[in-house]
C-alpha positions in Angstrom: 171.3 100.8 7.3 173.8 98.6 9.1 175.4 95.6 7.5 176.7 92.1 8.4 179.7 90.4 7.0 178.9 87.3 4.9 181.4 84.5 3.9 180.4 81.6 1.7 182.9 78.8 1.6 183.0 75.4 -0.2 185.6 72.6 -0.1 186.9 74.2 -3.3 187.5 77.5 -1.6 185.7 80.9 -1.0 182.7 81.8 -3.2 181.5 85.0 -1.6 182.9 87.6 0.8 181.1 90.9 1.3 178.6 92.7 3.4 174.8 92.5 3.3 171.9 94.2 5.0 169.9 90.9 5.2 170.6 87.2 4.5 167.8 84.8 3.7 168.6 81.1 3.6 166.7 77.8 3.3 167.4 75.7 6.4 166.0 72.2 7.2 163.3 73.9 9.3 162.3 76.6 6.7 163.5 80.0 5.5 165.6 82.0 7.9 166.1 85.7 7.7 169.2 87.2 9.4 169.8 90.8 10.2 172.9 92.5 11.8 173.0 91.7 15.5 171.2 88.4 15.1 171.7 86.0 18.0 174.4 83.4 17.5 173.2 80.1 16.1 174.1 77.2 13.7 171.6 75.7 11.3 171.8 73.0 8.6 171.1 74.2 5.1 168.9 72.6 2.4 169.4 72.7 -1.3 168.2 76.2 -2.1 169.1 79.8 -2.7 170.8 82.2 -0.3 169.6 85.7 -1.0 171.9 88.5 0.1 170.0 91.8 0.2 172.1 94.9 -0.2 171.1 98.5 -0.3 169.4 98.5 -3.7 170.0 94.9 -5.0 169.7 91.3 -4.2 172.5 88.8 -4.9 171.6 85.1 -5.2 173.8 82.1 -4.5 172.7 78.5 -5.2 173.9 76.2 -2.4 173.6 72.4 -2.1 173.4 71.9 1.6 175.9 72.6 4.3 175.8 74.7 7.5 175.0 78.3 8.4 176.8 79.9 11.3 175.5 83.2 12.6 177.3 85.6 14.9 176.1 89.1 15.7 178.6 90.7 13.2 179.2 87.8 10.7 177.5 85.0 8.9 179.5 82.1 7.6 178.0 79.5 5.2 179.9 76.3 4.8 178.3 74.7 1.7 178.9 71.5 -0.1 178.8 73.5 -3.3 177.8 77.1 -4.0 177.5 79.2 -7.2 176.8 82.9 -7.7 173.8 83.4 -10.0 175.9 85.0 -12.7 178.4 82.1 -12.6 175.9 79.3 -13.2 176.2 77.5 -16.5 172.5 77.1 -17.4 173.2 74.7 -20.3 175.1 72.4 -18.0 172.3 72.7 -15.4 169.7 71.8 -18.0 171.7 68.8 -19.0 172.0 67.7 -15.4 168.3 68.1 -14.9 167.6 65.9 -18.0 169.9 63.2 -16.8 168.4 63.2 -13.4 164.8 63.0 -14.8 165.9 60.1 -17.0 167.4 58.2 -14.0 164.2 58.9 -12.0 162.1 57.3 -14.7 164.2 54.2 -14.7 163.9 53.7 -10.9 166.2 50.7 -10.8 167.2 50.9 -7.1 166.1 53.1 -4.2 169.7 54.4 -3.8 169.9 55.5 -7.4 166.4 57.0 -7.2 167.5 59.1 -4.2 170.7 60.2 -5.9 168.7 61.2 -9.0 166.2 63.1 -6.9 168.9 65.1 -5.2 170.6 65.7 -8.5 167.3 67.0 -9.9 166.8 69.3 -7.0 170.3 70.7 -7.3 169.9 71.3 -11.0 166.5 72.9 -10.6 167.8 75.1 -7.8 170.7 76.3 -10.0 168.4 77.1 -12.9 166.0 79.0 -10.6 168.8 81.0 -9.1 170.3 81.8 -12.5 166.9 83.0 -13.8 166.3 85.0 -10.7 163.1 83.1 -9.8 164.2 82.6 -6.2 
């Protein structure tokens, strides 16, 4: 089966650089599947998991927004943050989730509530990716 080159980069540097048979990412318009030879495009990413299907396995990366650039032979993901499933500190993610839930219960200002909601989504995404739920 043919493959496509995948690069995932954050402001802190490269996170992933390998080949995959298929990439599945969550964009603002829904899930997008990319195979080798896909038409060129750019799409904004949501907080979610990027699944990288290889011959006999699937690697997962938790991303917190960004952009996906597709070319027929390469996919580049420019993410605000990204973590491989095996690199996610679940204890830290659980603490972040608890803090976000506490802030949401207080609901002092709309801005704080929005920040807490985004923090909660990021924490839950990291936990789901680490546990292989996505």
